[in-house]
C-alpha positions in Angstrom: 0.0 0.0 0.0 1.3 3.4 -0.9 2.0 5.5 2.2 -0.3 8.5 2.8 1.3 12.0 2.6 -0.3 14.6 4.7 -0.4 18.4 4.0 2.6 19.0 6.3 4.7 16.5 4.3 3.6 18.0 1.0 4.5 21.5 2.2 7.9 20.3 3.3 8.5 18.6 -0.1 7.5 21.7 -2.0 9.8 23.8 0.2 12.7 21.4 -0.4 12.1 21.4 -4.1 12.1 25.3 -4.2 15.3 25.3 -2.1 17.0 22.9 -4.5 15.9 24.9 -7.5 17.4 28.0 -6.1 20.7 26.2 -5.1 21.1 24.7 -8.6 20.3 28.0 -10.3 22.8 29.9 -8.2 25.9 28.6 -10.2 27.6 28.0 -6.9 26.8 24.3 -6.5 29.6 21.9 -5.6 29.9 18.3 -6.9 29.0 17.1 -3.5 25.8 19.2 -3.5 24.8 17.8 -6.9 25.3 14.3 -5.5 23.1 15.2 -2.5 20.5 16.5 -4.9 20.5 13.3 -6.9 20.0 11.3 -3.7 17.1 13.5 -2.6 15.5 13.2 -6.0 15.8 9.4 -6.0 14.6 9.0 -2.4 10.9 9.5 -3.2 8.8 9.8 -6.4 7.1 12.8 -4.9 10.4 14.6 -4.7 10.8 14.4 -8.5 7.2 15.4 -9.0 7.6 18.5 -6.9 10.9 19.5 -8.6 9.4 18.9 -12.1 6.5 21.2 -11.1 8.9 24.0 -10.3 10.8 23.5 -13.6 7.5 23.3 -15.5 6.3 26.6 -13.9 9.6 28.2 -14.9 9.1 27.0 -18.5 5.6 28.3 -18.4 6.8 31.8 -17.4 9.3 31.8 -20.3 6.5 30.8 -22.7 3.9 33.3 -21.5 6.1 36.4 -21.2 5.5 37.3 -24.9 1.8 36.8 -24.5 0.9 39.4 -21.9 -2.3 41.1 -22.9 -2.2 44.6 -24.2 -5.0 47.1 -23.9 -5.7 47.2 -27.6 -6.0 43.4 -27.9 -8.6 42.9 -25.1 -11.9 41.5 -26.4 -14.9 43.8 -26.6 -16.7 42.2 -23.6 -13.6 42.8 -21.4 -13.4 46.4 -22.8 -17.0 47.0 -21.6 -16.1 45.6 -18.2 -13.0 47.8 -18.1 -15.2 50.9 -18.9 -17.5 50.0 -16.1 -14.6 49.8 -13.8 -12.9 52.9 -15.1 -14.3 55.6 -12.7 -14.1 53.7 -9.4 -10.7 52.3 -10.5 -9.4 55.8 -11.2 -10.5 56.8 -7.7 -8.8 53.7 -6.2 -5.7 54.5 -8.2 -5.5 58.0 -6.7 -6.1 56.7 -3.2 -3.4 54.1 -3.7 -0.9 56.7 -4.9 -1.7 58.8 -1.9 -1.5 55.9 0.7 1.5 54.2 -0.7 3.5 57.1 -2.0 7.3 56.6 -1.3 7.9 60.3 -1.1 7.9 60.6 2.8 10.5 57.8 3.0 12.6 59.2 0.2 12.8 62.6 1.9 14.3 61.0 5.0 16.5 58.5 3.1 20.3 58.7 2.5 20.1 55.9 0.0 17.2 54.5 -2.0 16.3 52.3 -5.0 13.7 52.5 -7.7 11.4 49.8 -9.0 13.4 46.8 -10.2 16.7 48.4 -9.1 19.1 46.9 -6.6 22.1 48.7 -5.1 25.1 47.7 -3.0 26.2 50.5 -0.6 29.6 50.5 1.1 29.2 52.4 4.4 31.9 54.5 6.0 32.6 51.8 8.7 33.3 49.1 6.0 29.9 47.4 6.3 27.8 46.8 3.2 24.1 47.4 2.8 22.5 45.6 -0.2 19.2 47.4 -1.0 16.4 45.5 -2.8 13.9 47.0 -5.2 11.9 50.1 -4.0 13.8 50.4 -0.7 15.0 53.3 1.4 17.7 53.5 4.1 18.8 56.3 6.4 22.3 56.1 7.9 24.0 57.8 10.8 27.5 56.6 11.4 30.1 58.6 13.4 32.9 57.9 15.8 30.5 56.9 18.6 27.6 55.0 17.0 26.3 53.1 14.0 22.6 53.8 13.7 20.6 52.9 10.5 16.9 53.0 9.7 15.2 50.9 7.1 12.4 53.2 6.0 11.0 51.1 3.2 11.5 47.7 1.4 14.2 45.2 2.1 18.0 45.1 2.8 20.7 42.6 3.5 23.5 43.8 5.8 27.1 42.6 5.9 28.5 44.1 9.1 32.1 45.1 9.7 33.0 44.1 13.3 33.4 47.0 15.8 32.7 46.1 19.5 32.8 49.8 20.5 30.1 50.8 18.1 27.1 48.4 17.9 25.6 48.1 14.5 21.8 48.8 14.9 19.1 48.9 12.3 15.7 50.4 13.3 12.8 48.9 11.4 9.2 50.0 12.1 8.6 49.1 15.8 11.8 47.3 16.6 15.6 47.5 16.6 17.9 44.8 15.3 21.5 44.7 16.7 24.2 42.8 14.9 25.9 40.2 17.1 27.7 38.8 14.1 28.0 39.4 10.4 25.0 39.2 8.1 21.3 39.5 8.3 18.3 40.4 6.2 15.3 42.7 7.1 12.1 42.9 5.1 9.4 45.4 5.8 5.9 44.3 5.0 2.6 46.2 5.4 1.8 44.7 8.8 5.0 43.1 10.0 8.8 43.1 9.9 10.8 40.0 9.0 14.3 39.5 10.4 16.4 36.6 8.9 20.0 35.8 9.9 22.4 34.4 7.3 25.5 34.5 9.5 26.1 34.4 13.2 23.2 36.1 15.2 21.3 39.3 16.0 19.3 40.7 18.9 15.8 41.9 18.3 14.2 44.4 20.7 10.7 45.8 20.5 8.7 48.0 22.9 5.0 47.5 23.1 2.5 50.3 23.6 2.3 49.6 27.3 6.0 50.1 27.6 6.9 46.5 28.0 10.2 45.6 26.4 10.6 42.4 24.4 13.9 40.8 23.5 14.9 37.8 21.4 18.1 36.5 19.9 18.0 35.1 16.4 20.8 32.8 15.2 22.2 31.8 11.8 19.6 30.0 9.7 16.7 31.4 11.7 14.0 34.0 11.2 11.7 36.1 13.5 8.8 38.3 12.7 7.3 41.1 14.7 4.2 43.1 13.9 2.9 46.7 14.2 2.1 46.1 17.9 5.7 45.1 18.5 4.7 41.5 19.3 7.5 39.0 18.6 6.7 35.8 16.8 8.4 32.5 17.5 11.9 31.9 16.0 11.8 29.4 13.1 14.3 27.8 10.8 14.8 29.1 7.3 16.9 28.4 4.1 19.2 31.3 3.7 19.4 30.9 0.0 15.6 31.3 -0.2 15.7 34.5 1.9 18.4 36.1 -0.2 17.1 34.8 -3.6 16.1 38.4 -4.5 19.8 39.2 -4.8 19.9 36.7 -7.7 16.8 38.2 -9.3 14.4 35.5 -7.9 11.2 35.6 -5.9 10.4 32.4 -3.9 6.8 31.8 -2.6 6.0 28.7 -0.5 2.3 28.4 0.4 1.9 32.1 0.6 -1.5 33.8 0.1 -2.0 35.5 -3.2 -2.6 38.8 -1.4 0.9 38.7 0.0 2.4 37.6 -3.3 0.8 40.6 -5.1 2.0 43.0 -2.4 5.6 41.7 -3.0 5.2 42.0 -6.8 4.1 45.7 -6.3 7.7 46.4 -5.1 9.0 45.4 -8.5 6.2 46.8 -10.7 6.1 50.5 -11.9 2.3 50.5 -11.6 -0.1 49.1 -9.0 -1.6 45.7 -8.7 -4.8 45.3 -6.6 -6.7 42.2 -5.5 -10.4 43.2 -5.5 -11.8 39.9 -4.0 -10.8 38.7 -0.5 -11.6 35.1 -1.4 -8.9 34.9 -4.1 -6.5 36.8 -2.0 -6.3 33.8 0.3 -5.4 31.3 -2.4 -2.0 29.9 -1.9 0.9 30.2 -4.3 4.1 28.1 -4.7 6.8 28.8 -7.1 10.0 30.6 -8.1 9.7 33.7 -10.3 12.0 36.3 -11.8 11.9 39.8 -10.3 12.4 41.5 -13.7 9.1 40.1 -15.2 6.3 41.0 -12.8 3.7 41.0 -15.6 4.8 37.6 -16.7 4.5 36.4 -13.1 1.0 37.9 -13.0 0.0 36.1 -16.2 1.2 32.7 -14.8 -0.7 33.3 -11.6 -3.9 34.0 -13.5 -3.5 30.7 -15.4 -2.6 28.5 -12.4 -5.1 30.0 -9.9 -8.0 30.6 -12.4 -8.2 34.3 -11.7 -8.6 37.2 -14.1 -7.3 40.7 -14.5 -8.6 43.9 -15.8 -5.9 46.3 -17.0 -7.2 49.8 -16.8 -3.9 50.8 -18.3 -0.2 49.7 -18.1 0.0 51.1 -14.6 -3.2 49.9 -12.8 -4.3 46.3 -12.9 -7.2 44.7 -10.9 -7.3 41.0 -10.1 -10.7 39.4 -9.7 -12.7 36.1 -10.2 
């Protein structure tokens, strides 16, 4: 009798397949790692099925990137729907531009990146800040302190050791202090994600009632805190997955479509909006390229059976 695989096992297999895809795509794979991959692939038929699904998805992306719908090719029925949506959509577009305008962050930033742009910044103390797309960073380093603020987006920090000047990054409602070498911080709408790729960091947050919370996150671990400064539990991660954005990849493992679209918005010059809460909860698995957000959107439409209405090249609505 074939053994039963539960949802937890399936999620673990998908996560492993994604991690292997990233490792093999990084061009930094040793002969030993390739042998390890071959053993993993042969250990269970479901391993190969999961890895083949990732490869097929990638091939699908390459195939559809030339078939992204243009406004002039949309059928007349869709055009009528688009006209009906035009007035409220224009209002929503203006609201989105006002709510999510990067201008306040950019005015405070010493360094920033545009949509689809990544930047490596060598700081005066010898540390390096790698800024992801649509990110902003303020820096205050002098002879007594090293204080940085991630105002927007995501950054990976490689820290130059200096015991007399702690390296601290303020991010929303918490502060991350380097106890080692390298860590990644990602700001999301409702929470901040801290991932450690080398050594460890201390995370401190202060709640509204004044209670101080403290946690240490070690190499290969991640911690999330939210707008109320509540610390989540520390969990294990794959560092290659966390830093895949540096190689131009986005990795999603059982993430809700709403979160995926929010991430795509960081790489797209316009604005993507999910108009239906029910489809926002549909889960997404896959590895995508950061420089083709519309191709990713096209693949998501196909795989999740959702539709889009493109008001223009800058404002796209997702719906059933």
